[in-house]
Structure formats: structure tokens, C-alpha cells
N, C-alpha and C positions, 0 to 999 in steps of 0.2 A: 504494500500500500504506500503510495506516495503522498506525503503531506506537503502542502505548499503554504507559503506565507507571503502576503503582499504588504510590503512596508508602506505605512501611511504617516509621513512626517507631520502632517497637520494634527493627527490624533495624538502623536507623541508630544508635540508642542503643547497641545491643549491639556494633556494630563500633567505635564511639568508645570504649566502655568497655574493650574488648580492647586498643586502642591505648594508652589511658591506663594500664592496669594493666601493660602491657609496659614503660612508662617510669616505673613507680612514682609515678604522678601521680594525684591524686584528680580526680573530675569538677569539684569546686569549684575546685581549682587551675587546671584547664584553662579553666574558664569565666572565671576572673579573668585568666589570661594572654591570652585571646582577646577580652576586653572584652564578654563575653556575660553576661547577667543570671543571678544565682544560681538554680539549680534548673531552668534552661531545658532542659538536656539530658534531665533526668528527665521533664519534661513531654512531650518528644517521644515517650518510651516509653509515654506514656499517651494518645496520640492527637493531641497538638498538632502542627501542621505546622511543620517547621523552616524558618527563613528562609534564603534563598540566601546572604546575606552571612555568617550564622553558620556555615553549612556550609563556605563558602569559607575563612573564618578558621581553622577547625579543620583543614581539609585542608592549608592552608599550615603550620600549627603542627606537624603530624605528617608533612609532606612526602608526602602521598598525594593521590590525585585525588578530586574531589567525586563522581565516578562510583563509586569504591570505597566512600565513606561512604554513598552512597545505594543501595548494593547493585546497581549496574548493571555492575560489574566484579568479578570474583573475584580474590582474591590481591592483595597489595600489591606493585606493580611499581615498582622504583626502579633508576635507573642513575646512577652517580656517576663523575666524572672525578677520580681521586685526586690528580692534579697540582694541580687547582683547590682541592681540600680542603686540601692541605698548604700552599698559598700564600695562602689566604683570610685576611682579617682577621676578628676576632671569635672566639667560642669554638666548640670542637668537643666534642660530648658523646658518651660511650660508656657505655651502661648507666645513663644518668641522671647520670653524673659528668662534670664538665668536665675535659678533658685539659690537662695542663700543657704548656708548650713542649717540655720534655725528653721527655715521653711522646709528643708528636706527632712529634718527630724520630725516636724509636725506632720508631714505627709506619712512618714513611716509609722507614727503613732496611730494615725487614722487608719492606714492600711492594716496594721496589726489588729486593731479593734474589730475591723470588718472581718478579717480572716478568722479571728477567734470566735466570732459569733456565728459562723457557718458550720 
């Protein structure tokens, strides 16, 4: 059985744009963060084919799969181990804002209370 896939840059750009808007991030900021040339994502929406490395960088940046960005998978599927999040080094963001240590501890207390009640 032969499986074919037809790349649609407009769909890929649309999905990336939805993710960037949900994080209050412009496409320019995303391109800069991922080391992708300015205007690259917009060109994908106009027919230019996205490179696999650029798609991989964006997927990693947003913690989604490349299949999601390429419209091979519907919905953003994520699974996190909260214990790892609460003990990891580096920053944790919520709604585009970096949480302080105090806020992270408050979240851990809330999550622990919820887990203990189930």
C-alpha cells in the first residue's frame, strides 16, 4: 500500500500562527528564537516548502510534534509529569509569563491537593 502526503505550506503556517498567537508571540519573535530567517514562515504560506530542520525547531519550541505542524495529526497532544516540572531547572512559563519560585511552589501545593483527593 502506498501512502502519499501532499505538503500544504498554508496549513503549516496557519497552525504555527495559532500557536504563536496563543503564546502572545509574533512570527518574527518565533523565527528569531528558533534561528530561522526573517519572513521564512510567511513564505511557507505562499508556497515555499518548509525545511525539516525549521519544522523540527518550531515543534520543539512549542512542544508539539512535527506531524501536528505538518497537519498529519489533529489536536495538540501533550503529556507532562508534574513531578518533573516542579523539580526541573530553568524557567516554567504560564500564559507567556515566567513563574517565580513562590508561584511554582503554590502550583505544586494545589496540584498535590488535587492528586491526593482523587
